[in-house]
Backbone as XML, in Angstrom:
<?xml version="1.0"?>
<chain id="A" units="angstrom">
  <residue number="1" name="MET">
    <atom name="N" x="15.511" y="6.532" z="2.462"/>
    <atom name="CA" x="14.171" y="6.079" z="2.091"/>
    <atom name="C" x="14.276" y="5.177" z="0.862"/>
  </residue>
  <residue number="2" name="GLU">
    <atom name="N" x="13.749" y="3.998" z="1.007"/>
    <atom name="CA" x="13.756" y="3.038" z="-0.096"/>
    <atom name="C" x="12.564" y="3.288" z="-1.023"/>
  </residue>
  <residue number="3" name="THR">
    <atom name="N" x="12.802" y="3.245" z="-2.328"/>
    <atom name="CA" x="11.724" y="3.374" z="-3.317"/>
    <atom name="C" x="12.070" y="2.492" z="-4.519"/>
  </residue>
  <residue number="4" name="PRO">
    <atom name="N" x="11.760" y="1.192" z="-4.434"/>
    <atom name="CA" x="12.094" y="0.298" z="-5.549"/>
    <atom name="C" x="11.564" y="0.812" z="-6.889"/>
  </residue>
  <residue number="5" name="ALA">
    <atom name="N" x="12.428" y="0.782" z="-7.898"/>
    <atom name="CA" x="12.120" y="1.350" z="-9.214"/>
    <atom name="C" x="11.007" y="0.612" z="-9.947"/>
  </residue>
  <residue number="6" name="GLU">
    <atom name="N" x="10.798" y="-0.671" z="-9.641"/>
    <atom name="CA" x="9.786" y="-1.441" z="-10.379"/>
    <atom name="C" x="8.362" y="-1.194" z="-9.882"/>
  </residue>
  <residue number="7" name="LEU">
    <atom name="N" x="8.211" y="-0.402" z="-8.824"/>
    <atom name="CA" x="6.888" y="-0.148" z="-8.255"/>
    <atom name="C" x="6.325" y="1.186" z="-8.735"/>
  </residue>
  <residue number="8" name="LYS">
    <atom name="N" x="5.002" y="1.328" z="-8.581"/>
    <atom name="CA" x="4.296" y="2.591" z="-8.818"/>
    <atom name="C" x="3.871" y="3.116" z="-7.450"/>
  </residue>
  <residue number="9" name="TYR">
    <atom name="N" x="3.732" y="4.444" z="-7.343"/>
    <atom name="CA" x="3.457" y="5.062" z="-6.047"/>
    <atom name="C" x="2.299" y="6.045" z="-6.120"/>
  </residue>
  <residue number="10" name="ALA">
    <atom name="N" x="1.508" y="6.072" z="-5.022"/>
    <atom name="CA" x="0.388" y="7.013" z="-4.917"/>
    <atom name="C" x="0.781" y="8.144" z="-3.966"/>
  </residue>
  <residue number="11" name="LYS">
    <atom name="N" x="0.156" y="9.313" z="-4.134"/>
    <atom name="CA" x="0.431" y="10.455" z="-3.249"/>
    <atom name="C" x="-0.009" y="10.164" z="-1.818"/>
  </residue>
  <residue number="12" name="THR">
    <atom name="N" x="-0.829" y="9.135" z="-1.637"/>
    <atom name="CA" x="-1.279" y="8.760" z="-0.298"/>
    <atom name="C" x="-0.368" y="7.691" z="0.305"/>
  </residue>
  <residue number="13" name="ASP">
    <atom name="N" x="0.821" y="7.488" z="-0.290"/>
    <atom name="CA" x="1.891" y="6.637" z="0.252"/>
    <atom name="C" x="1.639" y="5.137" z="0.176"/>
  </residue>
  <residue number="14" name="GLU">
    <atom name="N" x="0.893" y="4.711" z="-0.842"/>
    <atom name="CA" x="0.796" y="3.289" z="-1.129"/>
    <atom name="C" x="1.692" y="2.974" z="-2.318"/>
  </residue>
  <residue number="15" name="TRP">
    <atom name="N" x="2.171" y="1.738" z="-2.393"/>
    <atom name="CA" x="2.897" y="1.278" z="-3.576"/>
    <atom name="C" x="2.097" y="0.167" z="-4.248"/>
  </residue>
  <residue number="16" name="VAL">
    <atom name="N" x="2.375" y="-0.024" z="-5.543"/>
    <atom name="CA" x="1.717" y="-1.074" z="-6.331"/>
    <atom name="C" x="2.793" y="-1.843" z="-7.087"/>
  </residue>
  <residue number="17" name="ARG">
    <atom name="N" x="2.759" y="-3.154" z="-6.949"/>
    <atom name="CA" x="3.586" y="-4.030" z="-7.778"/>
    <atom name="C" x="2.644" y="-4.749" z="-8.728"/>
  </residue>
  <residue number="18" name="VAL">
    <atom name="N" x="2.858" y="-4.562" z="-10.025"/>
    <atom name="CA" x="1.986" y="-5.163" z="-11.030"/>
    <atom name="C" x="2.458" y="-6.591" z="-11.314"/>
  </residue>
  <residue number="19" name="GLU">
    <atom name="N" x="1.520" y="-7.521" z="-11.223"/>
    <atom name="CA" x="1.781" y="-8.930" z="-11.542"/>
    <atom name="C" x="0.706" y="-9.366" z="-12.525"/>
  </residue>
  <residue number="20" name="GLY">
    <atom name="N" x="0.934" y="-9.074" z="-13.815"/>
    <atom name="CA" x="-0.075" y="-9.384" z="-14.826"/>
    <atom name="C" x="-1.290" y="-8.504" z="-14.632"/>
  </residue>
  <residue number="21" name="GLU">
    <atom name="N" x="-2.464" y="-9.141" z="-14.440"/>
    <atom name="CA" x="-3.697" y="-8.369" z="-14.237"/>
    <atom name="C" x="-3.938" y="-8.034" z="-12.766"/>
  </residue>
  <residue number="22" name="PHE">
    <atom name="N" x="-2.979" y="-8.378" z="-11.926"/>
    <atom name="CA" x="-3.118" y="-8.155" z="-10.486"/>
    <atom name="C" x="-2.229" y="-7.018" z="-10.007"/>
  </residue>
  <residue number="23" name="ALA">
    <atom name="N" x="-2.681" y="-6.360" z="-8.943"/>
    <atom name="CA" x="-1.896" y="-5.313" z="-8.286"/>
    <atom name="C" x="-1.706" y="-5.727" z="-6.833"/>
  </residue>
  <residue number="24" name="VAL">
    <atom name="N" x="-0.456" y="-5.852" z="-6.418"/>
    <atom name="CA" x="-0.129" y="-6.100" z="-5.020"/>
    <atom name="C" x="0.102" y="-4.722" z="-4.408"/>
  </residue>
  <residue number="25" name="ILE">
    <atom name="N" x="-0.513" y="-4.480" z="-3.234"/>
    <atom name="CA" x="-0.546" y="-3.142" z="-2.635"/>
    <atom name="C" x="0.052" y="-3.175" z="-1.229"/>
  </residue>
  <residue number="26" name="GLY">
    <atom name="N" x="0.851" y="-2.163" z="-0.933"/>
    <atom name="CA" x="1.409" y="-2.014" z="0.409"/>
    <atom name="C" x="1.625" y="-0.545" z="0.706"/>
  </residue>
  <residue number="27" name="ILE">
    <atom name="N" x="2.262" y="-0.262" z="1.861"/>
    <atom name="CA" x="2.588" y="1.131" z="2.184"/>
    <atom name="C" x="4.086" y="1.344" z="1.988"/>
  </residue>
  <residue number="28" name="THR">
    <atom name="N" x="4.433" y="2.575" z="1.689"/>
    <atom name="CA" x="5.819" y="2.899" z="1.364"/>
    <atom name="C" x="6.700" y="2.985" z="2.606"/>
  </residue>
  <residue number="29" name="ASP">
    <atom name="N" x="7.994" y="2.986" z="2.346"/>
    <atom name="CA" x="8.985" y="3.164" z="3.390"/>
    <atom name="C" x="8.759" y="4.511" z="4.082"/>
  </residue>
  <residue number="30" name="TYR">
    <atom name="N" x="8.464" y="5.544" z="3.287"/>
    <atom name="CA" x="8.175" y="6.867" z="3.847"/>
    <atom name="C" x="7.005" y="6.778" z="4.842"/>
  </residue>
  <residue number="31" name="ALA">
    <atom name="N" x="5.949" y="6.087" z="4.451"/>
    <atom name="CA" x="4.765" y="5.975" z="5.315"/>
    <atom name="C" x="5.086" y="5.260" z="6.614"/>
  </residue>
  <residue number="32" name="GLN">
    <atom name="N" x="5.808" y="4.140" z="6.521"/>
    <atom name="CA" x="6.095" y="3.400" z="7.760"/>
    <atom name="C" x="7.027" y="4.195" z="8.668"/>
  </residue>
  <residue number="33" name="GLU">
    <atom name="N" x="7.936" y="5.002" z="8.079"/>
    <atom name="CA" x="8.804" y="5.860" z="8.911"/>
    <atom name="C" x="7.985" y="6.913" z="9.639"/>
  </residue>
  <residue number="34" name="GLN">
    <atom name="N" x="6.997" y="7.489" z="8.956"/>
    <atom name="CA" x="6.142" y="8.508" z="9.577"/>
    <atom name="C" x="5.305" y="7.919" z="10.705"/>
  </residue>
  <residue number="35" name="LEU">
    <atom name="N" x="4.847" y="6.697" z="10.498"/>
    <atom name="CA" x="3.997" y="6.048" z="11.501"/>
    <atom name="C" x="4.785" y="5.594" z="12.720"/>
  </residue>
  <residue number="36" name="SER">
    <atom name="N" x="6.026" y="5.193" z="12.525"/>
    <atom name="CA" x="6.851" y="4.606" z="13.572"/>
    <atom name="C" x="6.418" y="3.149" z="13.781"/>
  </residue>
  <residue number="37" name="ASP">
    <atom name="N" x="6.441" y="2.662" z="15.007"/>
    <atom name="CA" x="6.221" y="1.234" z="15.273"/>
    <atom name="C" x="4.770" y="0.808" z="15.040"/>
  </residue>
  <residue number="38" name="VAL">
    <atom name="N" x="4.554" y="0.021" z="13.991"/>
    <atom name="CA" x="3.212" y="-0.447" z="13.642"/>
    <atom name="C" x="2.803" y="-1.575" z="14.587"/>
  </residue>
  <residue number="39" name="VAL">
    <atom name="N" x="1.585" y="-1.462" z="15.149"/>
    <atom name="CA" x="1.113" y="-2.448" z="16.122"/>
    <atom name="C" x="-0.151" y="-3.188" z="15.677"/>
  </residue>
  <residue number="40" name="PHE">
    <atom name="N" x="-0.809" y="-2.701" z="14.613"/>
    <atom name="CA" x="-2.071" y="-3.331" z="14.208"/>
    <atom name="C" x="-2.380" y="-2.974" z="12.761"/>
  </residue>
  <residue number="41" name="VAL">
    <atom name="N" x="-2.882" y="-3.947" z="12.021"/>
    <atom name="CA" x="-3.314" y="-3.723" z="10.640"/>
    <atom name="C" x="-4.705" y="-4.343" z="10.496"/>
  </residue>
  <residue number="42" name="GLU">
    <atom name="N" x="-5.645" y="-3.554" z="9.955"/>
    <atom name="CA" x="-7.010" y="-4.061" z="9.750"/>
    <atom name="C" x="-7.403" y="-3.858" z="8.294"/>
  </residue>
  <residue number="43" name="VAL">
    <atom name="N" x="-7.897" y="-4.940" z="7.684"/>
    <atom name="CA" x="-8.462" y="-4.867" z="6.337"/>
    <atom name="C" x="-9.943" y="-5.216" z="6.478"/>
  </residue>
  <residue number="44" name="PRO">
    <atom name="N" x="-10.834" y="-4.208" z="6.379"/>
    <atom name="CA" x="-12.265" y="-4.449" z="6.616"/>
    <atom name="C" x="-13.001" y="-4.972" z="5.378"/>
  </residue>
  <residue number="45" name="PHE">
    <atom name="N" x="-12.336" y="-5.790" z="4.589"/>
    <atom name="CA" x="-12.918" y="-6.345" z="3.370"/>
    <atom name="C" x="-12.754" y="-7.847" z="3.364"/>
  </residue>
  <residue number="46" name="SER">
    <atom name="N" x="-13.494" y="-8.493" z="2.482"/>
    <atom name="CA" x="-13.389" y="-9.938" z="2.292"/>
    <atom name="C" x="-12.992" y="-10.212" z="0.854"/>
  </residue>
  <residue number="47" name="ILE">
    <atom name="N" x="-12.434" y="-11.386" z="0.631"/>
    <atom name="CA" x="-12.084" y="-11.808" z="-0.722"/>
    <atom name="C" x="-13.342" y="-11.702" z="-1.596"/>
  </residue>
  <residue number="48" name="GLY">
    <atom name="N" x="-13.188" y="-11.127" z="-2.770"/>
    <atom name="CA" x="-14.330" y="-10.959" z="-3.680"/>
    <atom name="C" x="-14.940" y="-9.571" z="-3.638"/>
  </residue>
  <residue number="49" name="ASP">
    <atom name="N" x="-14.672" y="-8.835" z="-2.546"/>
    <atom name="CA" x="-15.175" y="-7.457" z="-2.468"/>
    <atom name="C" x="-14.462" y="-6.595" z="-3.509"/>
  </residue>
  <residue number="50" name="LYS">
    <atom name="N" x="-15.156" y="-5.566" z="-3.963"/>
    <atom name="CA" x="-14.561" y="-4.658" z="-4.938"/>
    <atom name="C" x="-14.199" y="-3.348" z="-4.252"/>
  </residue>
  <residue number="51" name="GLY">
    <atom name="N" x="-13.060" y="-2.799" z="-4.651"/>
    <atom name="CA" x="-12.613" y="-1.525" z="-4.098"/>
    <atom name="C" x="-12.397" y="-0.521" z="-5.207"/>
  </residue>
  <residue number="52" name="LYS">
    <atom name="N" x="-12.679" y="0.741" z="-4.906"/>
    <atom name="CA" x="-12.498" y="1.815" z="-5.892"/>
    <atom name="C" x="-11.247" y="2.602" z="-5.549"/>
  </residue>
  <residue number="53" name="LYS">
    <atom name="N" x="-10.547" y="3.007" z="-6.594"/>
    <atom name="CA" x="-9.339" y="3.826" z="-6.452"/>
    <atom name="C" x="-9.611" y="4.990" z="-5.501"/>
  </residue>
  <residue number="54" name="ASN">
    <atom name="N" x="-8.658" y="5.260" z="-4.633"/>
    <atom name="CA" x="-8.687" y="6.368" z="-3.667"/>
    <atom name="C" x="-9.705" y="6.196" z="-2.543"/>
  </residue>
  <residue number="55" name="THR">
    <atom name="N" x="-10.247" y="4.988" z="-2.361"/>
    <atom name="CA" x="-11.088" y="4.736" z="-1.187"/>
    <atom name="C" x="-10.322" y="3.837" z="-0.225"/>
  </residue>
  <residue number="56" name="GLN">
    <atom name="N" x="-10.703" y="3.875" z="1.028"/>
    <atom name="CA" x="-9.969" y="3.151" z="2.064"/>
    <atom name="C" x="-10.027" y="1.641" z="1.864"/>
  </residue>
  <residue number="57" name="CYS">
    <atom name="N" x="-8.857" y="0.988" z="2.022"/>
    <atom name="CA" x="-8.824" y="-0.477" z="1.938"/>
    <atom name="C" x="-8.294" y="-1.103" z="3.221"/>
  </residue>
  <residue number="58" name="ALA">
    <atom name="N" x="-7.642" y="-0.303" z="4.074"/>
    <atom name="CA" x="-7.093" y="-0.838" z="5.317"/>
    <atom name="C" x="-6.802" y="0.308" z="6.274"/>
  </residue>
  <residue number="59" name="THR">
    <atom name="N" x="-6.573" y="-0.063" z="7.540"/>
    <atom name="CA" x="-6.124" y="0.886" z="8.550"/>
    <atom name="C" x="-4.868" y="0.318" z="9.181"/>
  </residue>
  <residue number="60" name="VAL">
    <atom name="N" x="-3.876" y="1.170" z="9.337"/>
    <atom name="CA" x="-2.631" y="0.780" z="9.988"/>
    <atom name="C" x="-2.505" y="1.629" z="11.241"/>
  </residue>
  <residue number="61" name="GLU">
    <atom name="N" x="-2.316" y="0.954" z="12.395"/>
    <atom name="CA" x="-2.160" y="1.684" z="13.652"/>
    <atom name="C" x="-0.749" y="1.494" z="14.163"/>
  </residue>
  <residue number="62" name="SER">
    <atom name="N" x="-0.189" y="2.594" z="14.669"/>
    <atom name="CA" x="1.150" y="2.533" z="15.250"/>
    <atom name="C" x="1.078" y="3.095" z="16.666"/>
  </residue>
  <residue number="63" name="VAL">
    <atom name="N" x="2.234" y="3.114" z="17.325"/>
    <atom name="CA" x="2.264" y="3.696" z="18.666"/>
    <atom name="C" x="1.999" y="5.201" z="18.613"/>
  </residue>
  <residue number="64" name="LYS">
    <atom name="N" x="2.198" y="5.819" z="17.434"/>
    <atom name="CA" x="2.012" y="7.267" z="17.278"/>
    <atom name="C" x="0.645" y="7.665" z="16.739"/>
  </residue>
  <residue number="65" name="ALA">
    <atom name="N" x="0.121" y="6.883" z="15.784"/>
    <atom name="CA" x="-1.077" y="7.333" z="15.069"/>
    <atom name="C" x="-1.750" y="6.167" z="14.350"/>
  </residue>
  <residue number="66" name="ALA">
    <atom name="N" x="-2.916" y="6.459" z="13.795"/>
    <atom name="CA" x="-3.591" y="5.505" z="12.914"/>
    <atom name="C" x="-3.663" y="6.169" z="11.541"/>
  </residue>
  <residue number="67" name="ALA">
    <atom name="N" x="-3.512" y="5.367" z="10.505"/>
    <atom name="CA" x="-3.542" y="5.918" z="9.149"/>
    <atom name="C" x="-4.380" y="5.033" z="8.242"/>
  </residue>
  <residue number="68" name="ASP">
    <atom name="N" x="-5.126" y="5.680" z="7.361"/>
    <atom name="CA" x="-5.878" y="4.933" z="6.361"/>
    <atom name="C" x="-4.950" y="4.546" z="5.217"/>
  </residue>
  <residue number="69" name="VAL">
    <atom name="N" x="-5.183" y="3.376" z="4.673"/>
    <atom name="CA" x="-4.501" y="2.929" z="3.469"/>
    <atom name="C" x="-5.571" y="2.894" z="2.391"/>
  </residue>
  <residue number="70" name="ASN">
    <atom name="N" x="-5.273" y="3.467" z="1.224"/>
    <atom name="CA" x="-6.257" y="3.547" z="0.145"/>
    <atom name="C" x="-5.920" y="2.610" z="-1.003"/>
  </residue>
  <residue number="71" name="PHE">
    <atom name="N" x="-6.955" y="2.254" z="-1.752"/>
    <atom name="CA" x="-6.748" y="1.504" z="-2.982"/>
    <atom name="C" x="-6.092" y="2.459" z="-3.981"/>
  </residue>
  <residue number="72" name="PRO">
    <atom name="N" x="-4.867" y="2.179" z="-4.460"/>
    <atom name="CA" x="-4.273" y="3.040" z="-5.485"/>
    <atom name="C" x="-4.839" y="2.753" z="-6.878"/>
  </residue>
  <residue number="73" name="VAL">
    <atom name="N" x="-5.469" y="1.593" z="-7.028"/>
    <atom name="CA" x="-6.170" y="1.220" z="-8.265"/>
    <atom name="C" x="-7.454" y="0.499" z="-7.885"/>
  </residue>
  <residue number="74" name="SER">
    <atom name="N" x="-8.437" y="0.524" z="-8.763"/>
    <atom name="CA" x="-9.704" y="-0.172" z="-8.507"/>
    <atom name="C" x="-9.567" y="-1.647" z="-8.854"/>
  </residue>
  <residue number="75" name="GLY">
    <atom name="N" x="-10.337" y="-2.479" z="-8.139"/>
    <atom name="CA" x="-10.319" y="-3.891" z="-8.475"/>
    <atom name="C" x="-11.022" y="-4.752" z="-7.451"/>
  </residue>
  <residue number="76" name="GLU">
    <atom name="N" x="-10.968" y="-6.043" z="-7.720"/>
    <atom name="CA" x="-11.600" y="-7.039" z="-6.846"/>
    <atom name="C" x="-10.537" y="-7.656" z="-5.949"/>
  </residue>
  <residue number="77" name="LEU">
    <atom name="N" x="-10.807" y="-7.669" z="-4.650"/>
    <atom name="CA" x="-9.865" y="-8.221" z="-3.679"/>
    <atom name="C" x="-9.735" y="-9.730" z="-3.876"/>
  </residue>
  <residue number="78" name="VAL">
    <atom name="N" x="-8.500" y="-10.188" z="-4.104"/>
    <atom name="CA" x="-8.276" y="-11.625" z="-4.312"/>
    <atom name="C" x="-7.427" y="-12.254" z="-3.216"/>
  </residue>
  <residue number="79" name="GLU">
    <atom name="N" x="-6.699" y="-11.424" z="-2.459"/>
    <atom name="CA" x="-5.855" y="-11.978" z="-1.401"/>
    <atom name="C" x="-5.549" y="-10.910" z="-0.365"/>
  </residue>
  <residue number="80" name="ILE">
    <atom name="N" x="-5.510" y="-11.333" z="0.917"/>
    <atom name="CA" x="-5.137" y="-10.452" z="2.031"/>
    <atom name="C" x="-3.934" y="-11.097" z="2.707"/>
  </residue>
  <residue number="81" name="ASN">
    <atom name="N" x="-2.961" y="-10.308" z="3.075"/>
    <atom name="CA" x="-1.765" y="-10.831" z="3.730"/>
    <atom name="C" x="-2.062" y="-11.110" z="5.202"/>
  </residue>
  <residue number="82" name="ASP">
    <atom name="N" x="-2.413" y="-12.365" z="5.502"/>
    <atom name="CA" x="-2.769" y="-12.761" z="6.867"/>
    <atom name="C" x="-1.606" y="-12.644" z="7.843"/>
  </residue>
  <residue number="83" name="ALA">
    <atom name="N" x="-0.380" y="-12.662" z="7.340"/>
    <atom name="CA" x="0.789" y="-12.567" z="8.221"/>
    <atom name="C" x="0.784" y="-11.273" z="9.029"/>
  </residue>
  <residue number="84" name="LEU">
    <atom name="N" x="0.134" y="-10.229" z="8.488"/>
    <atom name="CA" x="0.133" y="-8.939" z="9.182"/>
    <atom name="C" x="-0.727" y="-8.941" z="10.437"/>
  </residue>
  <residue number="85" name="SER">
    <atom name="N" x="-1.694" y="-9.870" z="10.549"/>
    <atom name="CA" x="-2.513" y="-9.906" z="11.774"/>
    <atom name="C" x="-1.659" y="-10.283" z="12.977"/>
  </residue>
  <residue number="86" name="SER">
    <atom name="N" x="-0.748" y="-11.235" z="12.792"/>
    <atom name="CA" x="0.090" y="-11.659" z="13.913"/>
    <atom name="C" x="1.428" y="-10.925" z="13.949"/>
  </residue>
  <residue number="87" name="SER">
    <atom name="N" x="1.851" y="-10.343" z="12.830"/>
    <atom name="CA" x="3.146" y="-9.651" z="12.778"/>
    <atom name="C" x="3.041" y="-8.302" z="12.064"/>
  </residue>
  <residue number="88" name="PRO">
    <atom name="N" x="2.266" y="-7.349" z="12.626"/>
    <atom name="CA" x="2.099" y="-6.054" z="11.956"/>
    <atom name="C" x="3.422" y="-5.303" z="11.805"/>
  </residue>
  <residue number="89" name="GLU">
    <atom name="N" x="4.407" y="-5.625" z="12.663"/>
    <atom name="CA" x="5.705" y="-4.937" z="12.605"/>
    <atom name="C" x="6.463" y="-5.206" z="11.299"/>
  </residue>
  <residue number="90" name="LEU">
    <atom name="N" x="6.001" y="-6.183" z="10.515"/>
    <atom name="CA" x="6.601" y="-6.420" z="9.199"/>
    <atom name="C" x="6.527" y="-5.166" z="8.327"/>
  </residue>
  <residue number="91" name="LEU">
    <atom name="N" x="5.493" y="-4.345" z="8.550"/>
    <atom name="CA" x="5.374" y="-3.102" z="7.783"/>
    <atom name="C" x="6.569" y="-2.184" z="8.027"/>
  </residue>
  <residue number="92" name="ASN">
    <atom name="N" x="7.168" y="-2.267" z="9.201"/>
    <atom name="CA" x="8.358" y="-1.470" z="9.492"/>
    <atom name="C" x="9.621" y="-2.134" z="8.957"/>
  </residue>
  <residue number="93" name="SER">
    <atom name="N" x="9.714" y="-3.444" z="9.115"/>
    <atom name="CA" x="10.970" y="-4.123" z="8.772"/>
    <atom name="C" x="11.077" y="-4.508" z="7.299"/>
  </residue>
  <residue number="94" name="ASP">
    <atom name="N" x="9.960" y="-4.723" z="6.622"/>
    <atom name="CA" x="10.012" y="-5.207" z="5.237"/>
    <atom name="C" x="8.821" y="-4.679" z="4.433"/>
  </residue>
  <residue number="95" name="PRO">
    <atom name="N" x="8.689" y="-3.326" z="4.303"/>
    <atom name="CA" x="7.477" y="-2.760" z="3.691"/>
    <atom name="C" x="7.257" y="-3.161" z="2.229"/>
  </residue>
  <residue number="96" name="PHE">
    <atom name="N" x="8.331" y="-3.534" z="1.520"/>
    <atom name="CA" x="8.173" y="-3.879" z="0.101"/>
    <atom name="C" x="8.231" y="-5.381" z="-0.153"/>
  </residue>
  <residue number="97" name="GLY">
    <atom name="N" x="8.425" y="-6.159" z="0.895"/>
    <atom name="CA" x="8.547" y="-7.601" z="0.722"/>
    <atom name="C" x="7.406" y="-8.335" z="1.394"/>
  </residue>
  <residue number="98" name="LYS">
    <atom name="N" x="7.677" y="-8.841" z="2.579"/>
    <atom name="CA" x="6.691" y="-9.654" z="3.318"/>
    <atom name="C" x="5.479" y="-8.853" z="3.778"/>
  </residue>
  <residue number="99" name="ALA">
    <atom name="N" x="5.580" y="-7.524" z="3.771"/>
    <atom name="CA" x="4.504" y="-6.704" z="4.347"/>
    <atom name="C" x="3.547" y="-6.115" z="3.324"/>
  </residue>
  <residue number="100" name="TRP">
    <atom name="N" x="3.381" y="-6.774" z="2.174"/>
    <atom name="CA" x="2.309" y="-6.322" z="1.278"/>
    <atom name="C" x="1.000" y="-6.490" z="2.049"/>
  </residue>
  <residue number="101" name="ILE">
    <atom name="N" x="0.005" y="-5.683" z="1.729"/>
    <atom name="CA" x="-1.247" y="-5.725" z="2.502"/>
    <atom name="C" x="-2.325" y="-6.521" z="1.785"/>
  </residue>
  <residue number="102" name="LEU">
    <atom name="N" x="-2.525" y="-6.232" z="0.497"/>
    <atom name="CA" x="-3.549" y="-6.980" z="-0.243"/>
    <atom name="C" x="-3.232" y="-7.028" z="-1.720"/>
  </residue>
  <residue number="103" name="LYS">
    <atom name="N" x="-3.975" y="-7.897" z="-2.396"/>
    <atom name="CA" x="-3.803" y="-8.072" z="-3.839"/>
    <atom name="C" x="-5.176" y="-7.959" z="-4.481"/>
  </residue>
  <residue number="104" name="VAL">
    <atom name="N" x="-5.255" y="-7.174" z="-5.553"/>
    <atom name="CA" x="-6.525" y="-7.013" z="-6.269"/>
    <atom name="C" x="-6.345" y="-7.371" z="-7.739"/>
  </residue>
  <residue number="105" name="LYS">
    <atom name="N" x="-7.441" y="-7.859" z="-8.314"/>
    <atom name="CA" x="-7.491" y="-8.043" z="-9.766"/>
    <atom name="C" x="-7.980" y="-6.702" z="-10.300"/>
  </residue>
  <residue number="106" name="MET">
    <atom name="N" x="-7.118" y="-6.019" z="-11.051"/>
    <atom name="CA" x="-7.443" y="-4.656" z="-11.491"/>
    <atom name="C" x="-8.632" y="-4.640" z="-12.441"/>
  </residue>
  <residue number="107" name="SER">
    <atom name="N" x="-9.549" y="-3.697" z="-12.202"/>
    <atom name="CA" x="-10.694" y="-3.546" z="-13.106"/>
    <atom name="C" x="-10.390" y="-2.509" z="-14.188"/>
  </residue>
  <residue number="108" name="ASP">
    <atom name="N" x="-9.402" y="-1.631" z="-13.930"/>
    <atom name="CA" x="-9.031" y="-0.612" z="-14.917"/>
    <atom name="C" x="-7.518" y="-0.377" z="-14.844"/>
  </residue>
  <residue number="109" name="PRO">
    <atom name="N" x="-6.734" y="-1.235" z="-15.510"/>
    <atom name="CA" x="-5.274" y="-1.101" z="-15.458"/>
    <atom name="C" x="-4.758" y="0.263" z="-15.912"/>
  </residue>
  <residue number="110" name="ALA">
    <atom name="N" x="-5.543" y="1.018" z="-16.666"/>
    <atom name="CA" x="-5.133" y="2.359" z="-17.102"/>
    <atom name="C" x="-4.924" y="3.289" z="-15.901"/>
  </residue>
  <residue number="111" name="GLU">
    <atom name="N" x="-5.550" y="2.978" z="-14.762"/>
    <atom name="CA" x="-5.364" y="3.797" z="-13.552"/>
    <atom name="C" x="-3.899" y="3.814" z="-13.111"/>
  </residue>
  <residue number="112" name="LEU">
    <atom name="N" x="-3.139" y="2.808" z="-13.492"/>
    <atom name="CA" x="-1.712" y="2.766" z="-13.141"/>
    <atom name="C" x="-0.977" y="3.976" z="-13.694"/>
  </residue>
  <residue number="113" name="ASN">
    <atom name="N" x="-1.452" y="4.497" z="-14.820"/>
    <atom name="CA" x="-0.804" y="5.654" z="-15.452"/>
    <atom name="C" x="-0.906" y="6.913" z="-14.604"/>
  </residue>
  <residue number="114" name="GLU">
    <atom name="N" x="-1.828" y="6.931" z="-13.649"/>
    <atom name="CA" x="-2.001" y="8.094" z="-12.780"/>
    <atom name="C" x="-1.060" y="8.056" z="-11.575"/>
  </residue>
  <residue number="115" name="LEU">
    <atom name="N" x="-0.353" y="6.935" z="-11.391"/>
    <atom name="CA" x="0.562" y="6.796" z="-10.257"/>
    <atom name="C" x="1.958" y="7.284" z="-10.644"/>
  </residue>
  <residue number="116" name="MET">
    <atom name="N" x="2.782" y="7.522" z="-9.633"/>
    <atom name="CA" x="4.135" y="8.037" z="-9.857"/>
    <atom name="C" x="5.148" y="6.908" z="-9.963"/>
  </residue>
  <residue number="117" name="ASP">
    <atom name="N" x="6.239" y="7.179" z="-10.690"/>
    <atom name="CA" x="7.359" y="6.241" z="-10.652"/>
    <atom name="C" x="8.209" y="6.608" z="-9.431"/>
  </residue>
  <residue number="118" name="SER">
    <atom name="N" x="9.260" y="5.844" z="-9.163"/>
    <atom name="CA" x="10.023" y="6.061" z="-7.934"/>
    <atom name="C" x="10.663" y="7.450" z="-7.886"/>
  </residue>
  <residue number="119" name="GLY">
    <atom name="N" x="11.184" y="7.947" z="-9.017"/>
    <atom name="CA" x="11.804" y="9.272" z="-9.043"/>
    <atom name="C" x="10.820" y="10.370" z="-8.684"/>
  </residue>
  <residue number="120" name="ALA">
    <atom name="N" x="9.634" y="10.306" z="-9.260"/>
    <atom name="CA" x="8.602" y="11.309" z="-8.975"/>
    <atom name="C" x="8.152" y="11.220" z="-7.520"/>
  </residue>
  <residue number="121" name="TYR">
    <atom name="N" x="8.056" y="10.007" z="-6.983"/>
    <atom name="CA" x="7.631" y="9.838" z="-5.591"/>
    <atom name="C" x="8.679" y="10.406" z="-4.626"/>
  </residue>
  <residue number="122" name="ILE">
    <atom name="N" x="9.954" y="10.182" z="-4.932"/>
    <atom name="CA" x="11.027" y="10.729" z="-4.085"/>
    <atom name="C" x="10.931" y="12.254" z="-4.058"/>
  </residue>
  <residue number="123" name="LYS">
    <atom name="N" x="10.768" y="12.866" z="-5.233"/>
    <atom name="CA" x="10.636" y="14.336" z="-5.293"/>
    <atom name="C" x="9.420" y="14.804" z="-4.510"/>
  </residue>
  <residue number="124" name="TYR">
    <atom name="N" x="8.307" y="14.069" z="-4.650"/>
    <atom name="CA" x="7.077" y="14.406" z="-3.937"/>
    <atom name="C" x="7.331" y="14.372" z="-2.417"/>
  </residue>
  <residue number="125" name="CYS">
    <atom name="N" x="8.002" y="13.342" z="-1.936"/>
    <atom name="CA" x="8.264" y="13.225" z="-0.493"/>
    <atom name="C" x="9.222" y="14.310" z="-0.003"/>
  </residue>
  <residue number="126" name="GLU">
    <atom name="N" x="10.218" y="14.646" z="-0.824"/>
    <atom name="CA" x="11.162" y="15.696" z="-0.431"/>
    <atom name="C" x="10.448" y="17.035" z="-0.259"/>
  </residue>
  <residue number="127" name="GLY">
    <atom name="N" x="9.411" y="17.274" z="-1.035"/>
    <atom name="CA" x="8.654" y="18.519" z="-0.949"/>
    <atom name="C" x="7.724" y="18.582" z="0.246"/>
  </residue>
  <residue number="128" name="ARG">
    <atom name="N" x="7.600" y="17.508" z="1.004"/>
    <atom name="CA" x="6.672" y="17.460" z="2.138"/>
    <atom name="C" x="7.311" y="17.801" z="3.462"/>
  </residue>
  <residue number="129" name="HIS">
    <atom name="N" x="8.622" y="17.895" z="3.509"/>
    <atom name="CA" x="9.304" y="18.087" z="4.813"/>
    <atom name="C" x="9.169" y="19.503" z="5.319"/>
  </residue>
</chain>
């Protein structure tokens, strides 16, 4: 299981890459392994919409199940990864690179302190088996 050290992690299996005042959000390697082959990604928001921490920001569907993706931090949606509409399988092949889901301008960067670092996330996942 990959868990890049520069990212922050939520217990709901999202990762956050901080880029200044922005948070790039995706799903973890653990999440994509649990889902198996991803076939569809839906983001029911538009640029400019605001999202609150721990509320749904996307749905990921696989051959096995559908899963909600939550905002790990609150903020205003500034970008959606359009590549996922035509290539949802990127979530399986490159969950930390090309398969980011959305980018928000954080409204409360202090929320990042509530997320886990990679070591804590690995321990959290090991306790779930």
